[in-house]
Residue, then its C-alpha position, 0 to 999 in steps of 0.5 A: m841392352t848394354t853395348d860392352t862388346s868386351a864382355k864374354m858372350p853366351a852361346l845360344y841354341i834357339g828354335h827359329g820357327a817359320p816366317p809366321l813367328l814374326d806375327d806371333p806376339i808371344w814368341s817374338g816378345e820372348l826373343a826380344e826380351w832375351s836379347s835385351q838382357m845380353a850385352k850387345p854383340k860385336a858380331i854374330l855367328i849363326v849356324s842354321a839347320h837350313w844350310e848343310s854343306a861340307p866342308l865347313t863353309l862360311g857365307s853372307t860375308e858381304q853386306g847387301t847379299p839378298l836373303i834366301y826365302d827358303f820356304g813355300g806356301f806362305a803369304p806374299k809379305y814374307y817374300n819381301i822381308q829384308y835384313n840388311s846386316p853388315g857383312a863379317p869378313e873379319l870374323a870369317a878370317r878369324i874362324k879360318a885361322m881357328m880351324d884345323e880343317p878345310v873351310t870354304d867361302q860362299p860370300r854371296r850366299g845370303l842368310d836363310h830363314g833359320a838365321y834372319v827370322p829370329l834375328l829380326k826379333m832379337y836384333p831388329a836394327a840389323d846393325i851387327p855383322v852376321l856370319q852364317m856357317s854351314i853344318p858340315t856333318h850330323d855327327p854330334e862329337k864332330l859338331f861338339k869339337i867344332g864348337q870347342k874350337l869356336a869357344p874363344l870367340r865368346d871372349e871376343g864379343v861374338l854371339i854364337i847361335g845354333s838355330g834349329f828346333l828342339t822337335h821338328g816332326l813336321p810329317y807327323l803333325k795333325e794340326f797347323r795352328i800355333e796353339a795346337t796341342p803338342p803331340g806326345w812324342s814332342q812333349e816326351f822328347d822336350l822333357w827328356a832333353k830338358e832333364v839331360l841339359d839340366r844335368g849337363a849330361v852332354d854324352e847322353l844328349m849325343n846318344y839321343k837317337a837311342l836314348a830319347p823318347g819320341m824318336p824318330y818322330a821328334h826328328p825324322t831328319v836331324e838337321h834341326f837338332a844338330p846345331i845344339f852340339i856346336t852350341l854346347g861345344t862352346a861351353t867352358v869348365a867355368d860355365a854353368a849348365p845350360q839355362t832355358a830361356i824360352e820353353g813351350y810349344w808352337m804348332g805342337l813343336s818344342k820351342r825350348s831355347f837355352q843359353v850357355a853362359 
């Protein structure tokens, strides 16, 4: 990993999995390899599916804020995970200055698992300031516009990450094994999204509720898909179509993740 923080950073949409991702050598290795191919960020701005709050809210600006163990039924070791990344108050102030809408603070809200689980594998040293931002709406166009406002941060060495899951139909899963056969609805939605992304057809992606096969099973609730539009909004005319970095399935759900660069 290089340390040139003057480099323009990509923007990512990642599947963040659940805590057992940390014990999956395949997915863990894919995340680690992906981050190793990028310049080291000056800071990380992450939008996790597990924080929905309006108006737009910024949290975890103070180092030492306890993590949020927002899951249940897992082994005790997962409730002792630590990720003591530096706070990012300067980035928070920069974002407030960029927005033409209300922005509030919850400086003592810790990172949730949609943030720290993938970061533990991508940046295990926890030496990069991390700021988490809430999802203020599910409206794709509004989220896309937020991404457009955030786009200049990429030129300032900030890695922007939308953290969700390309398919997330947990109520419809019949097997809870990492190697489970993906249901038809998960495969259909995944392949449709890949084709649309390859064409850069963001307008079609925004209309996923009507156009995507596999709905509503792939997303009975849409918070895990919503961050994708912030990521896509950061793209500029000079950027190529999104490039898939990770694909495949985990417990039958699509772990497809990509970058805009």
